[in-house]
C-alpha positions as YAML, in Angstrom:
chain: A
units: angstrom
residues:
- id: 1
  name: MET
  ca: [0.00, 0.00, 0.00]
- id: 2
  name: GLN
  ca: [2.84, 2.36, 0.85]
- id: 3
  name: GLU
  ca: [4.47, 1.75, -2.53]
- id: 4
  name: ALA
  ca: [1.19, 2.53, -4.35]
- id: 5
  name: LYS
  ca: [0.84, 5.80, -2.43]
- id: 6
  name: SER
  ca: [4.43, 6.67, -3.25]
- id: 7
  name: LYS
  ca: [3.94, 5.98, -6.98]
- id: 8
  name: LEU
  ca: [0.72, 8.00, -7.04]
- id: 9
  name: SER
  ca: [2.45, 10.90, -5.31]
- id: 10
  name: GLU
  ca: [5.18, 10.72, -7.94]
- id: 11
  name: VAL
  ca: [2.65, 10.78, -10.82]
- id: 12
  name: LEU
  ca: [0.87, 13.76, -9.22]
- id: 13
  name: ARG
  ca: [4.17, 15.63, -8.78]
- id: 14
  name: TYR
  ca: [5.07, 15.02, -12.44]
- id: 15
  name: ALA
  ca: [1.63, 16.23, -13.51]
- id: 16
  name: ARG
  ca: [2.14, 19.49, -11.59]
- id: 17
  name: GLU
  ca: [5.73, 20.05, -12.68]
- id: 18
  name: ASP
  ca: [6.04, 18.51, -16.16]
- id: 19
  name: GLY
  ca: [2.50, 18.51, -17.53]
- id: 20
  name: PRO
  ca: [-0.10, 15.82, -18.23]
- id: 21
  name: GLN
  ca: [0.81, 12.23, -17.39]
- id: 22
  name: VAL
  ca: [-0.63, 9.21, -19.20]
- id: 23
  name: VAL
  ca: [-1.49, 6.27, -16.92]
- id: 24
  name: GLY
  ca: [-2.27, 2.84, -18.36]
- id: 25
  name: ARG
  ca: [-1.84, 1.27, -21.78]
- id: 26
  name: ARG
  ca: [-5.00, -0.58, -22.79]
- id: 27
  name: ARG
  ca: [-7.43, 2.08, -21.52]
- id: 28
  name: PRO
  ca: [-5.18, 5.04, -20.69]
- id: 29
  name: CYS
  ca: [-6.16, 7.97, -18.51]
- id: 30
  name: ILE
  ca: [-4.50, 11.35, -18.24]
- id: 31
  name: VAL
  ca: [-3.61, 13.05, -14.96]
- id: 32
  name: ILE
  ca: [-3.26, 16.82, -15.07]
- id: 33
  name: ALA
  ca: [-2.77, 19.50, -12.44]
- id: 34
  name: LYS
  ca: [-5.95, 21.16, -11.18]
- id: 35
  name: GLU
  ca: [-4.71, 24.59, -12.27]
- id: 36
  name: GLU
  ca: [-4.33, 23.32, -15.83]
- id: 37
  name: TRP
  ca: [-7.79, 21.71, -15.74]
- id: 38
  name: ASP
  ca: [-9.34, 24.94, -14.45]
- id: 39
  name: ALA
  ca: [-7.63, 26.97, -17.17]
- id: 40
  name: THR
  ca: [-8.86, 24.69, -19.97]
- id: 41
  name: THR
  ca: [-12.44, 24.31, -18.75]
- id: 42
  name: ARG
  ca: [-13.10, 27.90, -17.68]
- id: 43
  name: VAL
  ca: [-15.70, 29.71, -19.76]
- id: 44
  name: SER
  ca: [-14.25, 33.08, -20.68]
- id: 45
  name: GLU
  ca: [-17.60, 34.67, -21.47]
- id: 46
  name: PRO
  ca: [-21.23, 33.59, -21.65]
- id: 47
  name: PHE
  ca: [-22.26, 32.02, -24.94]
- id: 48
  name: THR
  ca: [-24.97, 34.63, -25.56]
- id: 49
  name: ARG
  ca: [-22.45, 37.46, -25.24]
- id: 50
  name: TRP
  ca: [-20.07, 35.67, -27.62]
- id: 51
  name: LEU
  ca: [-22.91, 35.19, -30.11]
- id: 52
  name: VAL
  ca: [-23.79, 38.89, -30.11]
- id: 53
  name: LYS
  ca: [-20.14, 39.90, -30.40]
- id: 54
  name: HIS
  ca: [-19.53, 37.59, -33.38]
- id: 55
  name: ALA
  ca: [-22.81, 38.12, -35.20]
- id: 56
  name: PRO
  ca: [-22.42, 39.21, -38.84]
- id: 57
  name: ARG
  ca: [-22.89, 42.94, -39.36]
- id: 58
  name: GLY
  ca: [-24.38, 44.81, -42.28]
- id: 59
  name: ILE
  ca: [-26.90, 42.17, -43.29]
- id: 60
  name: ASP
  ca: [-30.38, 43.50, -44.01]
- id: 61
  name: PHE
  ca: [-33.22, 41.12, -43.43]
- id: 62
  name: GLU
  ca: [-36.81, 41.43, -42.32]
- id: 63
  name: LEU
  ca: [-38.31, 39.52, -39.48]
- id: 64
  name: PRO
  ca: [-41.63, 37.88, -40.33]
- id: 65
  name: GLU
  ca: [-44.79, 39.26, -38.79]
- id: 66
  name: ARG
  ca: [-45.61, 37.69, -35.46]
- id: 67
  name: THR
  ca: [-48.99, 36.13, -35.12]
- id: 68
  name: GLY
  ca: [-50.94, 36.12, -31.91]
- id: 69
  name: PRO
  ca: [-51.32, 32.97, -29.84]
- id: 70
  name: GLU
  ca: [-54.86, 32.54, -31.18]
- id: 71
  name: ASP
  ca: [-53.44, 32.08, -34.70]
- id: 72
  name: ARG
  ca: [-51.12, 29.27, -33.68]
- id: 73
  name: GLY
  ca: [-52.04, 25.64, -33.69]
- id: 74
  name: ALA
  ca: [-51.49, 23.44, -30.69]
- id: 75
  name: PRO
  ca: [-47.76, 22.66, -30.38]
- id: 76
  name: PHE
  ca: [-48.51, 19.07, -29.37]
- id: 77
  name: PRO
  ca: [-51.72, 17.89, -30.97]
- id: 78
  name: GLU
  ca: [-53.31, 15.11, -29.00]
- id: 79
  name: SER
  ca: [-53.21, 11.88, -30.97]
- id: 80
  name: ASN
  ca: [-54.99, 9.73, -28.36]
- id: 81
  name: LYS
  ca: [-58.50, 10.97, -29.23]
...
């Protein structure tokens, strides 16, 4: 048990100091430092803000007229009748 703990500590130290470590051959896993994980999974800005910022400019188009709820059919017609 002590040897396993020692080896795991060594893998974790390498992950922090040298970068990602591959563990296993048939079904490998990768061990990375938490700081690196946080940096790669952090969302830099909300998706909606990104969408507005990257929307094409200078395109003219008309939105169709909206119809009132009374003009719409049922979104889920009942088929069990």
